[in-house]
RODREN-729172 format. One record per residue: x, y, z of N, C-alpha, C, O in turn. Coordinates in steps of 0.05 Angstrom, whole numbers, plus 32768, in hexadecimal, padded with zeros to 4 digits. Layout:
<atoms>
XYZXYZXYZXYZ ...
</atoms>
This chain:
<atoms>
812B7DFD7E0281287DF77E1B81177DE47E2380FF7DE77E1F 81217DCC7E31810A7DBC7E3381017DB77E55810B7DC37E68 80F17DA77E5580E47DAF7E7380FA7DA57E8980FA7DB07E9E 810F7D8F7E84811F7D8D7E9881317DA57E97813B7DAB7EAD 81367DB17E86814A7DC77E8B813F7DDF7E95814D7DF27E9C 81247DE07E9481157DF67E9F810F7DF17EBC810C7E057ECA 810C7DDB7EC7810B7DD07EE181247DD07EEB81237DD57F03 813B7DCC7EE181507DD17EEE815F7DEC7EF081757DEC7EFB 81517E047EE4815D7E1A7EE481647E297EFB81547E287F0D 81767E367EFE81877E477F1781727E577F2781727E5A7F3F 815D7E627F10814C7E767F1A813B7E6D7F3281357E7B7F45 81347E4E7F2D811E7E467F4181307E3F7F5A81297E447F70 81437E377F5581527E2A7F6E815C7E427F8181627E3C7F98 815F7E5D7F7981637E6C7F81814B7E787F91814D7E807FA8 81387E797F8481197E787F9581167E717FA781107E7E7FBC 81197E507FA281187E407FBD812B7E457FD581257E467FED 81447E4A7FC981607E567FE481537E6D7FF081537E708009 81487E7E7FE1813E7E997FEC81267E93800181227EA18015 81177E7D7FFB80FC7E788010810B7E6A802481097E72803B 811D7E54802081277E4D803E81387E60804D813B7E5D8065 81427E738041814C7E87805281387E96806481387E99807D 81297E9E8054810D7EAF805E81027E9A807A80FF7EA18091 80FD7E82807080F07E70808581037E71809A80F97E7780B0 811F7E6B809881307E6A80B181327E8480C281397E8480DA 812D7E9680B581277EB580BC81147EB580D081197EBD80E7 80FA7EAB80C580DD7EA880D480E87E9D80F380E77EA98109 80F37E8080EA80F57E6D810681057E79811880FF7E72812F 811E7E8F8116812D7E958122811E7EAF812F81227EB88146 81107EB8811E80FD7ED3812580EF7EC7814580EF7ED48159 80E57EB3814280D67EAD815880E67EA4816F80D87E9C8181 81027EA28172810E7E9C818681187EBC819681257EBD81AB 81107ED0818881137EEC819381017EEC81B181087EF781C6 80EE7EDF81AD80DC7EDD81C180E97ED981D780E57EEA81E8 80F77EC781DD81097EBC81F7811E7ED481FF81297ED58215 81217EE581EB81367EF981F781267F1381FB812E7F20820E 81127F1E81ED81047F3581F680E97F2E820580DE7F3E8214 80E17F1B820080C57F19821280B37F1E820A80A07F1B821A 80AB7F2781EE80907F2E81E680837F1281D180837F1381B8 807C7F0381DE80727EE881D080607EEE81B980657EE381A3 804C7EFE81B980367EFD81A480447F0B818E80437F038176 80527F208195805B7F34817E80727F1D816B806F7F198152 80817F14817780977F048168808B7EEA815F80967EDF814C 80747EE08169806D7EC6815D80597ECF814380587EC3812E 804A7EE68149803F7EF2813480517EF6811A804E7EE88106 80627F08811E80767F07810A80857EFB80FC808B7F0280E5 80907EE0810D809B7ECA810080877EB880F3808F7EAA80E0 806D7EB580FB80597EA680EC80577EB580CB80567EAA80B5 80597ECE80D280557EE080BA80697ED780A580617ECF808F 80837EDA80AD809D7ED680A0809B7EBC809280A37EB8807B 808F7EA680A280957E88809A807F7E88808680847E7C8071 80657E94808780557E8E8071805E7E9B805580597E91803F 80707EB8805880777EBD8041808A7EA8803280857EA0801B 80A37E9E804280B27E85803D80A27E75803280A57E758019 808E7E65803B80817E55803180757E59801280777E488000 80687E73800E805D7E7D7FF680727E797FE480717E697FD1 808C7E8A7FEC80A27E907FD680AB7E6A7FD080AB7E617FBA 80AF7E5A7FE680B97E3D7FD980A37E327FC580A87E257FB1 80877E3A7FCE80737E297FBB80747E307FA5806E7E227F92 807F7E4E7FA280807E597F8580967E4A7F7680957E407F5F 80A77E4A7F8680BE7E367F7680BB7E1D7F7080C27E147F5A 80AF7E0F7F8280A27DF37F7A80937DF07F6780977DDE7F56 807E7E017F64806C7E017F5280797E097F37806C7E027F23 808E7E167F34809A7E207F1F80A97E037F1180AA7DFE7EF9 80B27DF57F2180BC7DE37F1880A37DC77F0E80A67DB67EFD 80917DCA7F1E807B7DB47F1180747DBB7EF9806F7DAC7EE7 80737DDB7EF980637DDF7EDE80717DDD7EC780657DDB7EB2 80917DDE7EC980A37DDB7EB0809D7DBC7EAD80A87DAF7E9B 
</atoms>
């Protein structure tokens, strides 16, 4: 398997897609503040979810760059 085939592997794109979905969940979680009114709690949890999404996406990107 050459480097182009490794970089275009389906597993990498699944990881990046999951990271995007986690990031979107983090963004929408932030809007729960307007419904329930507990700004600090939802903002903090939202930031944690967004950081997890960023770390997952960086894992996928660095896997592509490494191959």
